[in-house]
C-alpha positions as CSV (number, residue, x, y, z in Angstrom):
1,X,67.9,109.2,86.4
2,X,67.0,109.3,82.8
3,X,64.9,106.9,80.7
4,X,66.3,105.5,77.5
5,X,64.4,105.4,74.2
6,X,63.5,101.8,74.8
7,X,62.2,102.4,78.3
8,X,65.3,101.2,80.2
9,X,66.5,103.3,83.1
10,X,69.9,104.9,82.5
11,X,71.9,106.0,85.6
12,X,74.0,109.0,84.8
13,X,77.7,108.3,85.1
14,X,79.2,109.3,88.4
15,X,75.9,109.8,90.1
16,X,75.8,106.5,92.0
17,X,77.8,106.8,95.3
18,X,80.8,104.4,95.6
19,X,83.2,103.7,98.4
20,X,86.5,105.6,98.0
21,X,89.8,105.6,99.9
22,X,91.7,108.9,99.8
23,X,95.3,108.6,101.2
24,X,97.1,111.8,102.4
25,X,100.7,112.1,103.6
26,X,100.9,113.0,107.3
27,X,98.6,112.6,110.2
28,X,95.5,114.8,110.3
29,X,94.3,116.0,113.7
30,X,90.7,115.7,114.7
31,X,90.2,119.4,114.1
32,X,90.1,118.5,110.4
33,X,87.5,115.9,110.8
34,X,84.7,118.4,110.3
35,X,86.2,119.5,107.0
36,X,85.8,115.9,105.8
37,X,82.3,115.3,107.2
38,X,81.0,111.9,106.4
39,X,84.4,110.4,105.9
40,X,86.1,108.1,108.3
41,X,89.6,109.1,109.3
42,X,92.1,106.2,109.6
43,X,95.5,107.3,110.9
44,X,98.5,105.3,109.8
45,X,102.3,105.4,109.8
46,X,103.0,108.9,108.3
47,X,99.6,109.0,106.5
48,X,95.9,109.5,107.0
49,X,93.3,107.6,105.0
50,X,89.8,109.0,104.5
51,X,87.2,106.4,103.6
52,X,83.6,107.0,102.7
53,X,80.7,106.6,100.2
54,X,80.8,109.5,97.6
55,X,79.4,110.3,94.3
56,X,81.6,112.1,91.8
57,X,80.7,115.6,92.9
58,X,81.4,114.8,96.5
59,X,84.7,113.2,95.6
60,X,85.8,116.3,93.7
61,X,84.7,118.4,96.8
62,X,86.9,116.3,99.1
63,X,89.9,116.6,96.6
64,X,89.3,120.4,96.5
65,X,89.5,120.5,100.3
66,X,92.7,118.5,100.3
67,X,94.2,121.0,97.9
68,X,92.9,124.0,99.9
69,X,94.5,122.7,103.1
70,X,97.8,121.9,101.3
71,X,97.8,118.2,102.1
72,X,99.9,116.0,99.9
73,X,97.6,113.5,98.1
74,X,99.2,110.1,97.8
75,X,96.4,108.0,96.3
76,X,92.7,107.9,95.5
77,X,91.1,104.5,94.9
78,X,87.6,103.0,94.7
79,X,87.0,100.4,97.4
80,X,85.9,97.2,95.6
81,X,84.1,94.9,98.0
C-alpha cells in the first residue's frame, strides 16, 4: 500500500485478490490439481472451470501454467458477487 499526498491510502492496482473463474476446454484429471494449488476444480461437460481468489500476479501464474500444459483457454472472468 502507498499513501497519497493528502494522507489517503492508495491500493496498488491489481494487488487486491479477487475471485476469478478460468474455463479450460477438456476435463482435467486430479493429477493436475496440485499445479493449480488454491484453485477449486469444477468439471463440466467438455470443460473444466478453475475458481479461486487471486491477485494479478497469481492470475498471470495460473495462465502461464495453462499455456505450459497446452490447455485451451476458453474464458477468464472476474466473479462478481
